[in-house]
C-alpha positions as CSV (number, residue, x, y, z in Angstrom):
1,M,156.6,-16.4,-15.2
2,L,160.3,-17.5,-15.2
3,S,160.4,-20.8,-13.4
4,L,163.1,-23.2,-12.3
5,L,160.9,-26.3,-12.2
6,G,157.6,-25.2,-13.7
7,L,155.7,-25.9,-10.4
8,D,152.1,-24.8,-9.6
9,P,151.4,-23.9,-6.0
10,N,147.8,-25.1,-6.3
11,A,148.9,-28.6,-7.5
12,Y,152.2,-29.0,-5.5
13,A,152.3,-32.0,-3.1
14,V,154.7,-31.4,-0.2
15,S,157.4,-33.8,0.9
16,P,156.4,-36.6,3.3
17,L,158.7,-35.0,5.8
18,H,156.2,-32.1,6.0
19,G,153.2,-34.5,6.0
20,P,150.3,-34.1,8.5
21,D,151.4,-37.2,10.4
22,R,154.6,-35.5,11.6
23,T,155.0,-34.6,15.3
24,F,157.0,-31.5,14.3
25,R,155.8,-30.7,10.8
26,E,158.3,-27.8,10.5
27,S,161.8,-27.8,11.8
28,N,163.6,-24.5,11.1
29,C,163.3,-22.2,8.1
30,Y,166.6,-23.3,6.4
31,V,166.1,-27.1,6.7
32,D,162.5,-26.8,5.7
33,I,163.3,-25.2,2.3
34,W,166.0,-27.8,1.6
35,I,163.4,-30.5,2.3
36,E,161.1,-29.1,-0.3
37,L,163.8,-28.2,-2.8
38,L,165.1,-31.7,-2.7
39,H,161.6,-33.2,-2.9
40,A,160.8,-31.0,-5.9
41,H,163.9,-32.5,-7.6
42,R,162.5,-36.0,-6.9
43,I,165.2,-36.7,-4.3
44,P,164.3,-38.4,-1.0
45,A,165.0,-35.5,1.4
46,E,165.6,-37.8,4.4
47,S,168.8,-39.1,2.6
48,C,170.8,-36.1,3.8
49,M,169.5,-35.8,7.3
50,A,172.5,-37.5,9.0
51,F,173.6,-34.1,10.3
52,A,170.5,-34.0,12.5
53,I,172.1,-36.4,15.0
54,T,174.8,-33.9,15.9
55,V,172.5,-31.4,17.6
56,T,173.4,-30.5,21.2
57,F,172.5,-28.1,23.9
58,E,174.5,-24.9,23.3
59,G,174.0,-23.4,26.7
60,D,170.9,-21.4,26.1
61,Q,169.4,-23.2,23.0
62,W,169.7,-26.4,21.0
63,T,171.6,-26.4,17.8
64,F,170.0,-24.5,14.9
65,F,170.8,-27.4,12.6
66,K,171.5,-27.0,8.8
67,P,172.6,-29.4,6.0
68,P,176.4,-29.1,5.5
69,P,177.2,-27.9,2.0
70,E,179.7,-30.7,1.5
71,D,177.0,-33.3,2.1
72,L,174.7,-31.6,-0.5
73,E,177.5,-31.7,-3.0
74,T,178.6,-35.2,-2.3
75,L,175.1,-36.7,-2.4
76,Y,173.4,-34.6,-5.1
77,G,176.0,-32.6,-6.9
78,M,174.4,-29.4,-5.5
79,D,176.7,-26.5,-4.6
80,V,175.5,-23.8,-2.2
81,H,177.5,-20.7,-1.2
82,E,177.0,-17.1,-0.3
83,M,176.5,-14.6,-3.1
84,Q,176.9,-10.9,-3.3
85,L,174.0,-8.5,-4.0
86,Y,175.3,-5.6,-5.9
87,R,172.3,-5.0,-8.2
88,P,168.5,-5.0,-7.4
89,T,167.7,-8.4,-6.0
90,T,165.1,-9.1,-8.6
91,D,167.8,-8.7,-11.3
92,H,169.9,-11.4,-9.6
93,V,166.9,-13.7,-9.3
94,V,166.2,-13.4,-13.0
95,E,169.8,-14.0,-13.9
96,Q,170.1,-17.1,-11.7
97,L,166.8,-18.7,-12.6
98,T,167.6,-18.2,-16.3
99,A,170.9,-20.1,-15.7
100,G,169.0,-23.0,-14.0
101,R,170.0,-22.0,-10.5
102,T,168.1,-20.7,-7.5
103,I,168.6,-18.2,-4.7
104,I,168.1,-18.7,-1.0
105,L,167.1,-15.3,0.3
106,E,166.8,-14.0,3.9
107,A,163.4,-12.5,3.8
108,D,160.9,-10.7,6.1
109,S,157.9,-12.8,7.1
110,F,155.8,-9.6,7.4
111,F,155.4,-9.8,3.6
112,M,154.8,-13.6,3.4
113,P,151.2,-14.7,3.2
114,D,151.9,-18.2,4.2
115,T,152.8,-16.9,7.7
116,A,149.3,-15.6,8.2
117,A,148.9,-17.4,11.5
118,T,152.0,-15.8,13.0
119,A,153.9,-12.9,11.4
120,Y,152.2,-11.8,8.2
121,R,151.4,-8.1,8.4
122,K,152.0,-8.4,12.2
123,A,155.7,-8.6,12.9
124,H,159.0,-8.3,11.1
125,V,160.6,-11.8,11.5
126,K,163.6,-13.0,9.6
127,S,163.2,-16.2,7.7
128,S,164.7,-17.9,4.6
129,I,163.0,-18.7,1.3
130,A,164.2,-20.6,-1.8
131,I,162.9,-18.9,-4.9
132,E,161.4,-21.1,-7.6
133,A,159.8,-18.6,-10.0
134,I,159.4,-14.9,-10.6
135,D,157.5,-12.5,-12.9
136,V,158.9,-9.1,-12.2
137,A,156.5,-7.2,-14.5
138,A,153.4,-8.8,-12.9
139,E,155.0,-8.6,-9.4
140,R,154.6,-12.3,-8.6
141,L,157.0,-14.6,-6.7
142,R,156.8,-18.3,-6.0
143,Y,159.0,-19.8,-3.3
144,F,159.6,-22.6,-0.9
145,H,159.2,-21.8,2.7
146,G,158.2,-23.7,5.9
147,A,156.2,-26.8,5.0
148,G,155.2,-25.9,1.5
149,Y,155.4,-23.9,-1.8
150,Y,153.7,-20.6,-2.1
151,E,153.1,-17.5,-4.2
152,L,153.0,-13.8,-3.2
153,C,152.3,-10.8,-5.3
154,G,151.7,-7.0,-5.5
155,E,152.5,-5.1,-2.3
156,D,154.1,-8.2,-0.7
157,F,156.4,-8.6,-3.8
158,R,157.5,-5.0,-3.4
159,G,158.0,-5.5,0.3
160,I,160.1,-8.7,0.0
161,F,162.4,-7.0,-2.5
162,R,162.3,-3.5,-0.9
163,L,161.2,-2.0,-4.2
164,G,160.7,1.7,-4.1
165,R,162.6,1.9,-0.9
166,T,166.3,2.3,-0.1
167,Y,168.2,0.7,2.8
168,A,168.9,3.0,5.7
169,D,172.6,3.3,6.6
170,D,172.1,1.0,9.6
171,V,170.2,-1.7,7.7
172,L,172.3,-4.5,6.1
173,P,171.3,-6.2,2.8
174,P,169.8,-9.7,3.3
175,Y,172.1,-12.7,3.5
176,T,171.8,-14.6,0.2
177,E,173.0,-17.9,-1.2
178,I,173.1,-19.3,-4.7
179,V,172.3,-22.9,-5.3
180,R,173.9,-24.6,-8.4
181,F,172.7,-28.1,-9.5
182,D,175.6,-29.0,-11.7
183,A,178.5,-29.3,-9.3
184,G,178.8,-33.1,-9.6
185,P,176.8,-36.3,-10.1
186,R,173.5,-36.8,-8.4
187,L,173.6,-40.2,-6.7
188,T,170.7,-42.6,-6.7
189,G,169.9,-46.1,-5.6
190,A,172.7,-48.1,-4.0
191,D,175.2,-45.4,-4.6
192,L,173.1,-42.9,-2.6
193,L,172.7,-45.4,0.2
194,C,176.4,-46.0,0.4
195,A,177.3,-42.4,0.4
196,A,174.6,-41.6,3.0
197,R,176.1,-44.3,5.2
198,A,179.5,-42.7,4.9
199,T,178.0,-39.3,5.7
200,L,176.5,-40.8,8.9
201,A,179.9,-42.2,9.9
202,R,181.4,-38.8,9.5
203,Q,178.7,-37.1,11.4
204,L,179.1,-39.6,14.3
205,T,182.6,-38.3,14.8
206,R,181.0,-34.9,15.5
207,R,178.6,-36.3,18.1
208,P,178.4,-34.3,21.4
209,K,181.0,-35.3,23.9
210,Q,178.4,-35.1,26.7
211,N,174.8,-36.3,26.7
212,P,173.0,-33.1,25.6
213,W,169.8,-34.0,27.5
214,L,171.6,-34.0,30.8
215,T,173.1,-30.6,30.1
216,F,169.7,-29.3,29.0
217,G,168.0,-30.7,32.1
218,Q,170.3,-28.8,34.4
219,R,169.6,-25.5,32.6
220,L,165.9,-26.2,32.3
221,T,165.7,-26.6,36.1
222,Q,167.3,-23.2,36.5
223,D,165.2,-21.6,33.8
224,L,161.8,-23.0,34.9
225,P,161.0,-20.4,37.6
226,L,161.9,-17.6,35.2
227,L,159.7,-19.1,32.5
228,L,156.7,-19.4,34.8
229,A,157.1,-15.8,35.9
230,G,157.7,-14.5,32.4
231,T,155.4,-13.7,29.5
232,E,153.7,-15.9,26.9
233,N,156.0,-14.5,24.2
234,G,159.0,-15.5,26.3
235,Y,157.7,-19.0,26.7
236,H,157.2,-19.4,22.9
237,A,160.7,-18.1,22.1
238,Y,162.2,-20.4,24.7
239,A,160.3,-23.4,23.5
240,F,161.2,-22.8,19.8
241,A,164.9,-22.5,20.6
242,T,165.0,-25.6,22.9
243,V,162.5,-28.5,23.0
244,R,160.9,-27.8,19.6
245,Q,164.2,-27.5,17.8
246,C,165.7,-30.7,19.2
247,G,162.4,-32.5,18.8
248,A,162.3,-31.6,15.1
249,A,166.0,-32.6,14.7
250,F,165.4,-36.1,16.2
251,E,162.3,-36.6,14.1
252,L,164.4,-36.0,10.9
253,A,167.1,-38.2,12.3
254,K,164.5,-40.9,12.8
255,S,163.3,-40.6,9.2
256,F,167.0,-40.8,8.0
257,A,167.5,-44.0,10.1
258,E,164.3,-45.6,8.7
259,W,165.3,-44.7,5.1
260,L,168.9,-46.0,5.5
261,A,168.2,-49.1,7.6
262,P,164.5,-49.9,7.7
263,E,165.1,-53.2,9.4
264,D,166.7,-51.5,12.5
265,T,163.5,-50.6,14.4
266,L,165.4,-50.3,17.7
267,T,167.3,-47.3,16.6
268,A,164.2,-45.6,15.0
269,D,162.2,-46.3,18.1
270,A,164.9,-44.7,20.4
271,L,164.9,-41.6,18.2
272,G,161.1,-41.7,18.1
273,R,160.9,-41.7,21.9
274,Q,163.1,-38.5,22.0
275,V,160.6,-36.9,19.6
276,A,157.6,-37.9,21.8
277,G,159.6,-36.8,24.9
278,S,160.3,-33.4,23.4
279,K,156.6,-32.9,22.6
280,A,155.7,-33.9,26.2
281,L,158.1,-31.3,27.6
282,L,156.6,-28.8,25.2
283,F,153.2,-29.4,26.6
284,K,154.4,-29.3,30.2
285,L,156.1,-25.9,29.6
286,A,152.9,-24.7,27.9
287,R,150.9,-25.4,31.0
288,R,153.1,-22.9,32.9
289,R,153.1,-25.0,36.1
290,V,155.9,-26.3,38.2
291,F,156.9,-29.9,37.4
292,D,159.8,-32.2,38.2
293,V,162.2,-32.1,35.3
294,A,164.5,-35.0,36.3
295,P,162.5,-38.1,35.4
296,A,161.7,-37.0,31.8
297,I,165.2,-35.8,31.2
298,Q,166.8,-39.0,32.5
299,Q,164.6,-41.1,30.1
300,L,165.5,-38.9,27.2
301,A,169.2,-39.1,28.0
302,N,168.9,-42.9,28.1
303,D,167.1,-42.9,24.7
304,W,169.8,-40.7,23.2
305,E,172.5,-43.1,24.2
306,C,170.5,-46.0,22.8
307,A,169.9,-44.1,19.5
308,L,173.6,-43.2,19.1
309,E,174.6,-46.8,19.7
310,G,172.2,-47.9,17.0
311,L,173.3,-45.3,14.5
312,G,176.8,-46.5,15.1
313,R,175.7,-50.0,14.0
314,I,174.0,-48.6,10.9
315,S,177.0,-46.6,9.8
316,Q,179.2,-49.7,9.5
């Protein structure tokens, strides 16, 4: 087994950001793998989560938030960029792991046993994994995905890498990124805190120009009759793209604020109320009944303003 960090799935302890006490234990597939990749390198993953405060309502969904590559390089000396697949993917994986790097691969959840409750052997769903170890001869792969670190083998290994099959003319190769860990110094202690505060100040300049909760409330009022008349699958897709996505973002923003300024409980509390409010909306939508959107949205909008004001204090 060629391994980047020598990890064992049976002994691996996940990041606290994926702990059982979280309201939204998973955020999105890309942020989740970075949480575990940083944690496996003994880096507090919350230290890069300033970008989570910039999420907004995009018209039909909340922002699919991702860590900016420039932040990863500034804080940890990690460089991530797209790579080109021109050989069998397993050859690229072996090459990069041998060089002390890893690959983030767009993969099919149909072949990922950790998705047994949702897509495994049921549906072809695009997701992202960060590869930690591979044994090509034994057809074994270890990878970060979702809220943990897992292993797959055999038929699933062949499926993930499309071994024994060729791409049809109308099927594109998976999007792939390479992660290097030697692009600069890895900050720690006071240096990391100072750099993270500067990152927060930069992200605040990108804050939404309008309160995103108010914008979302208007759209939710329009969408609610269609959701109630629609299918269960339609509800789940809507919930994932809206209240679940922003709830996870604000929970990560709360963890960042608590890490950067643990004494500022007002800011953390305001972010926490948005997390709880997102969950409450999720439950109301799940009941598939008519409800008045306005009161909950107005409270969430007020909490967003309070949180952004507090984050502005922390950034100085």
